[in-house]
C-alpha positions, -999 to 999 in steps of 0.1 A, spaced: 358 -354 421 322 -360 431 297 -332 430 285 -318 463 250 -330 471 225 -302 465 248 -280 444 225 -283 414 196 -271 435 216 -241 448 226 -232 412 189 -234 401 178 -212 430 206 -187 422 193 -183 386 157 -179 399 168 -152 424 187 -133 397 158 -134 374 133 -123 400 152 -91 407 153 -80 370 125 -59 354 100 -79 334 100 -73 296 66 -88 290 41 -64 274 6 -70 285 -10 -73 250 -46 -61 253 -35 -32 275 -3 -23 256 -4 -23 218 28 -37 203 51 -15 183 49 -31 148 76 -28 122 67 -4 93 62 -32 67 40 -54 89 17 -78 69 -15 -77 88 -45 -77 65 -51 -66 29 -69 -33 23 -88 -25 -9 -88 10 -26 -119 3 -46 -116 34 -68 -84 21 -84 -98 -14 -91 -105 -20 -128 -116 -56 -123 -86 -69 -143 -87 -101 -122 -49 -103 -120 -49 -106 -83 -74 -135 -83 -55 -153 -112 -21 -150 -95 -32 -160 -60 -17 -194 -52 -45 -202 -27 -74 -190 -49 -88 -171 -19 -98 -139 -38 -133 -138 -52 -143 -111 -77 -176 -106 -95 -183 -78 -120 -206 -68 -148 -200 -47 -179 -216 -13 -182 -218 9 -213 -205 45 -209 -218 70 -234 -195 88 -258 -175 116 -243 -176 137 -274 -202 140 -301 -197 115 -328 -175 93 -305 -183 57 -298 -197 43 -266 -173 24 -243 -178 -5 -220 -162 -8 -186 -162 -34 -159 -180 -25 -127 -170 -42 -94 -199 -61 -78 -180 -83 -53 -144 -83 -40 -138 -107 -12 -108 -123 4 -110 -155 25 -84 -150 52 -88 -186 64 -71 -196 32 -48 -166 26 -11 -173 33 -2 -136 33 23 -140 5 16 -106 -10 15 -117 -46 -19 -101 -52 -5 -67 -40 26 -70 -62 8 -79 -94 -20 -52 -91 -11 -28 -119 -34 0 -106 -24 1 -69 -58 -11 -56 -44 -35 -29 -22 -26 1 -9 -41 33 -25 -28 64 -8 -34 98 -42 -43 113 -40 -77 128 -70 -79 152 -96 -95 130 -101 -129 147 -135 -145 144 -152 -173 163 -166 -189 131 -142 -197 102 -169 -188 77 -167 -152 90 -131 -149 78 -142 -142 43 -142 -104 43 -162 -85 16 -152 -52 0 -168 -30 26 -146 -45 53 -115 -44 30 -123 -7 23 -123 1 60 -88 -14 64 -76 8 36 -76 38 59 -53 20 83 -25 17 57 5 37 67 19 63 44 49 51 23 83 58 37 101 90 27 124 88 -2 161 87 4 174 123 1 205 111 -18 185 89 -43 181 97 -79 149 115 -89 123 92 -104 122 94 -143 85 104 -143 91 134 -120 122 145 -140 103 143 -173 73 162 -159 97 189 -145 114 193 -179 80 197 -196 69 223 -171 102 242 -175 99 241 -214 63 254 -212 73 282 -188 102 292 -211 79 293 -241 53 314 -223 80 338 -211 94 341 -247 59 350 -260 53 375 -232 85 395 -238 80 426 -259 101 427 -290 123 458 -294 131 471 -329 167 465 -339 172 485 -371 164 520 -384 128 530 -384 109 550 -409 130 572 -433 160 576 -411 194 571 -426 
């Protein structure tokens, strides 16, 4: 059986009319901010106080887009007769986001929790050279990092917290035992 001439056009117009009557689902981006998932990978924030300049993030980065400069500083002895210590002081921490592939390896290998994912994604630049962000800019993004999700109420308590709780309970029990007055148990003086 041969198709009726113009039936394809009628079907197409029917689809168009059905679509025209439905509500639009398009969000107008600049006016309406998107609802991002909680673990969105936007940009990397730096918590500079935790950075010990161990260079693990820069060494593990597959793109070599993290630039770190530091110098050694001598710290005087904390106690008399102690020895002076040296520590690394961060001079420059920069990430070139034109090279970064947002793999998150730098965040995972950081042993001191100095790097975090921020959901901030509006950092486009007109010049590619401006995509290298220094530590001041990375520190600003640190304050946009969301709080970690709440622990599962049915989950096992972390070992560190359980150990700390046991230590506190032992100290409290020892202090309570010391504070209790002792009562005499036997005859006193010359009683018989």
